[in-house]
C-alpha positions as CSV (number, residue, x, y, z in Angstrom):
1,M,2.7,10.5,-1.2
2,R,-0.5,8.8,-1.1
3,I,-0.8,4.9,0.3
4,L,-3.8,2.8,-0.7
5,V,-3.3,-0.3,1.9
6,V,-5.9,-3.1,0.5
7,C,-7.1,-6.4,1.4
8,G,-10.4,-8.7,0.9
9,A,-12.8,-6.6,3.1
10,G,-10.8,-3.7,4.3
11,A,-9.7,-4.6,8.1
12,S,-6.3,-5.6,8.0
13,S,-5.4,-3.3,5.9
14,T,-6.5,-0.6,8.1
15,F,-4.0,-2.2,10.8
16,V,-1.3,-2.0,8.1
17,A,-2.3,1.4,6.9
18,L,-2.0,2.7,10.9
19,R,1.1,1.0,11.0
20,L,3.0,2.6,8.2
21,R,1.1,6.3,9.1
22,R,2.9,6.1,12.2
23,A,5.9,4.2,10.8
24,A,6.4,7.3,8.4
25,H,6.1,10.3,10.5
26,A,8.4,8.7,13.1
27,A,11.0,8.9,10.2
28,G,10.1,12.2,9.0
29,L,8.0,11.2,6.0
30,D,5.3,13.3,4.5
31,L,2.9,10.8,3.5
32,T,-1.2,9.7,4.2
33,T,-2.0,6.5,4.6
34,S,-5.4,4.9,3.9
35,A,-7.2,1.7,3.7
36,G,-9.6,-0.5,1.2
37,S,-11.2,-3.8,0.1
38,G,-10.8,-5.3,-3.0
39,A,-14.7,-4.3,-3.8
40,S,-13.4,-0.5,-3.1
41,L,-10.4,-0.8,-5.7
42,A,-11.9,1.6,-8.7
43,V,-12.5,4.6,-6.3
44,D,-10.0,4.5,-3.7
45,I,-7.6,3.8,-6.8
46,E,-8.4,7.7,-7.6
47,T,-6.2,9.2,-4.8
48,A,-3.3,6.9,-4.6
49,D,0.0,7.3,-5.5
50,I,1.0,3.5,-4.5
51,V,-1.5,0.8,-3.9
52,L,-0.1,-1.8,-1.1
53,V,-1.5,-5.2,-2.5
54,G,-2.7,-8.1,1.0
55,P,-0.8,-11.3,0.5
56,H,-4.0,-12.8,0.2
57,L,-5.3,-10.9,-2.9
58,R,-1.9,-12.2,-5.1
59,S,-4.4,-13.7,-7.4
60,W,-5.4,-10.0,-8.3
61,L,-2.5,-8.7,-8.9
62,D,-2.0,-8.8,-12.7
63,E,-5.5,-7.3,-12.4
64,I,-4.9,-5.0,-9.7
65,R,-1.5,-3.7,-11.4
66,S,-3.3,-3.3,-15.2
67,F,-5.5,-1.0,-13.6
68,A,-3.3,0.6,-11.5
69,G,-0.4,1.3,-14.4
70,A,-3.6,2.6,-16.5
71,K,-4.0,5.6,-13.8
72,G,0.4,5.8,-13.0
73,V,0.1,4.6,-9.9
74,R,2.3,1.8,-8.1
75,V,1.6,-1.6,-7.1
76,E,3.6,-3.8,-4.0
77,L,2.2,-6.8,-3.1
78,L,2.9,-7.2,0.8
79,P,4.6,-10.3,2.2
80,E,2.3,-12.8,3.9
81,D,3.6,-12.0,6.9
82,I,2.8,-8.6,7.0
83,F,-0.1,-8.6,9.2
84,K,1.3,-10.4,12.1
85,N,5.2,-9.3,12.1
86,D,5.3,-5.8,11.4
87,P,4.3,-4.2,14.5
88,D,5.8,-0.7,13.9
89,G,5.1,-0.5,10.4
90,T,8.8,0.0,9.1
91,R,8.6,-3.5,7.0
92,A,6.1,-1.6,5.4
93,L,7.5,1.9,5.2
94,A,10.5,0.2,3.5
95,I,8.4,-1.3,0.9
96,V,7.1,2.1,0.0
97,T,10.0,3.9,0.0
98,S,11.5,1.2,-2.2
99,A,8.9,1.6,-4.6
100,E,9.4,5.2,-5.0
101,P,10.5,6.3,-8.1
102,Q,14.2,7.9,-8.8
103,T,14.6,10.7,-9.7
104,Q,17.4,11.2,-12.3
105,H,19.9,14.3,-12.0
């Protein structure tokens, strides 16, 4: 699974992406993470399965969901305190794993 974390300029998303990668590795999950900005989203989304959107981009959420949905990419809004209160990446990982589509048997 490929996760793209997007924020305004790409700096905060880098921290979330790194923490998320570490948490996934610790949990034995195979996923890749990358960080991007609102400006690079149109290009970066091409290699993503899920986009985690920084809370300060909430006003763009509908537009991002529309754009991503056309590409089959799931979008999740990160909570307001994710940058300060997720030092080990487990909260971001929980968002990703809860966003996974359920397989039908």
